[in-house]
C-alpha positions as CSV (number, residue, x, y, z in Angstrom):
1,M,0.2,-0.1,0.0
2,T,1.2,3.4,-0.9
3,T,1.0,6.5,1.1
4,R,0.3,9.7,-0.4
5,T,2.0,12.6,1.1
6,A,-0.2,15.7,2.0
7,E,0.6,18.8,-0.4
8,P,1.6,21.7,2.0
9,H,-1.4,24.0,2.9
10,P,-0.1,27.5,2.2
11,V,0.3,27.5,-1.2
12,L,-0.3,31.2,-1.4
13,P,2.6,32.8,0.4
14,R,5.2,30.2,-1.4
15,V,3.9,31.4,-4.9
16,L,3.8,34.5,-3.9
17,G,7.2,34.6,-2.6
18,A,8.5,32.9,-6.0
19,A,6.4,35.4,-8.0
20,L,8.4,38.4,-6.3
21,T,11.5,36.6,-7.0
22,G,10.7,36.4,-10.6
23,A,10.0,40.2,-10.6
24,A,12.9,41.1,-8.9
25,L,14.9,39.1,-11.3
26,A,13.2,40.1,-14.3
27,V,13.6,44.1,-13.4
28,G,17.4,43.3,-12.8
29,A,17.8,41.4,-15.8
30,L,16.4,44.2,-17.6
31,G,18.6,46.9,-15.9
32,Y,21.8,44.9,-16.2
33,H,21.0,44.1,-20.0
34,S,20.4,47.8,-20.7
35,W,23.5,49.0,-18.7
36,I,25.2,46.2,-21.0
37,Q,23.8,48.0,-24.3
38,H,24.9,51.4,-23.1
39,H,28.4,50.2,-22.2
40,D,28.6,48.5,-25.6
41,D,27.3,51.6,-27.6
42,R,30.1,54.0,-25.8
43,S,33.0,51.5,-26.6
44,C,32.2,50.9,-30.0
45,Q,32.7,53.3,-32.8
46,P,29.8,54.5,-35.0
47,D,31.3,52.9,-38.2
48,D,32.0,49.7,-37.0
49,M,30.1,46.8,-38.5
50,V,30.9,44.2,-35.8
51,C,31.7,45.4,-32.5
52,I,32.2,42.7,-29.4
53,T,32.9,43.7,-26.0
54,W,33.7,41.3,-23.1
55,P,30.6,42.4,-21.3
56,G,28.3,42.2,-24.0
57,V,29.5,38.6,-24.8
58,T,29.0,37.4,-20.9
59,A,25.7,39.3,-20.4
60,V,23.3,36.4,-21.2
61,P,25.1,33.5,-19.8
62,L,25.6,35.8,-16.4
63,I,21.9,36.5,-16.0
64,L,21.1,32.9,-16.6
65,V,23.1,31.5,-14.2
66,V,22.4,34.2,-11.5
67,C,18.7,33.8,-12.2
68,A,19.5,30.2,-11.9
69,V,21.2,30.1,-8.4
70,V,18.9,32.7,-7.0
71,L,15.7,30.5,-8.3
72,A,17.0,27.3,-6.8
73,V,17.9,29.2,-3.6
74,V,14.4,30.7,-3.2
75,H,12.5,27.7,-4.3
76,K,14.4,25.7,-1.7
77,R,13.7,28.2,1.1
78,L,10.0,28.1,0.1
79,A,10.0,24.5,-0.4
80,V,8.9,24.4,-4.0
81,R,9.6,21.1,-5.2
82,P,10.8,19.6,-7.5
83,R,13.3,22.4,-8.6
84,S,14.9,20.8,-11.1
85,V,11.5,20.7,-12.9
86,V,10.9,24.3,-12.2
87,V,13.8,26.4,-12.8
88,P,14.8,25.5,-16.2
89,P,11.6,26.4,-17.7
90,T,11.2,29.5,-15.8
91,I,14.7,30.5,-17.0
92,L,14.7,29.2,-20.8
93,L,11.3,30.2,-21.5
94,A,11.0,33.8,-19.8
95,P,12.5,35.8,-22.3
96,V,9.6,35.7,-24.7
97,P,7.4,37.0,-22.2
98,L,9.7,39.2,-20.7
99,A,10.6,40.6,-24.3
100,A,6.9,41.1,-25.1
101,A,6.4,43.1,-21.7
102,D,9.3,45.1,-22.4
103,A,8.3,46.3,-25.6
104,A,4.5,46.9,-24.3
105,G,5.6,48.9,-21.4
106,G,8.8,49.1,-20.1
107,W,10.1,48.1,-16.7
108,W,6.8,48.0,-14.6
109,A,5.3,45.5,-17.4
110,V,8.6,43.4,-17.3
111,A,8.1,43.2,-13.3
112,L,4.7,42.2,-13.8
113,M,5.3,39.7,-16.2
114,G,8.4,38.3,-14.4
115,G,6.2,37.5,-11.3
116,L,3.3,36.3,-13.0
117,W,5.8,34.0,-15.0
118,T,7.5,32.5,-12.1
119,G,4.5,32.4,-9.7
120,L,2.4,30.4,-12.1
121,L,5.6,27.9,-13.1
122,A,5.9,27.6,-9.1
123,L,2.1,26.9,-8.7
124,G,2.3,24.2,-11.4
125,T,4.5,22.2,-8.9
126,W,1.3,21.3,-7.0
127,S,-0.9,18.6,-8.5
128,R,-4.2,20.4,-7.4
129,Y,-3.0,23.4,-9.6
130,R,-0.9,21.9,-12.0
131,A,-3.7,21.9,-14.9
132,L,-4.5,25.7,-14.3
133,A,-1.0,27.0,-14.0
134,L,0.5,25.1,-17.0
135,T,-2.4,26.1,-18.9
136,A,-2.4,29.9,-18.0
137,S,1.7,29.7,-18.8
138,A,1.2,28.1,-22.1
139,V,-1.5,31.1,-22.9
140,I,0.8,33.6,-21.8
141,L,3.9,32.3,-23.8
142,F,1.5,31.8,-26.9
143,A,-0.1,35.3,-26.6
144,A,3.7,36.7,-26.0
145,M,4.9,35.3,-29.2
146,V,2.0,36.5,-31.2
147,F,2.4,39.9,-30.1
148,Y,6.3,39.7,-29.9
149,Y,6.5,38.0,-33.5
150,G,3.4,38.9,-34.8
């Protein structure tokens, strides 16, 4: 006979913690990326066809690593499990809705989208809310692709 472990009852504070972390990471990533673009614009000559700078090359990997570490630590503290299932899609798929939010409204839209995206994927770890959370995440991803690429 298998015993079923009970899901933790306070889901809302955990999801809100993940959402606040996602919003902070999204705004931080946006600020760092815009600082890198400003740095690259100052470092490159106007007539250069291709200008590669060290901060420009390392910006995306650095943002991905910092986000992965921060999300793994926060999800561990919030007891959002399994982290190995939640953190990679949160980070790897986030650029599409975040880029659409940045094009639509700036840093506040990026903060809202980062919080919503991270919160929904964290909510999907509880079986009771999995279908709702993953459906809402898929709708957000599809709407962002239509807005950004359409």
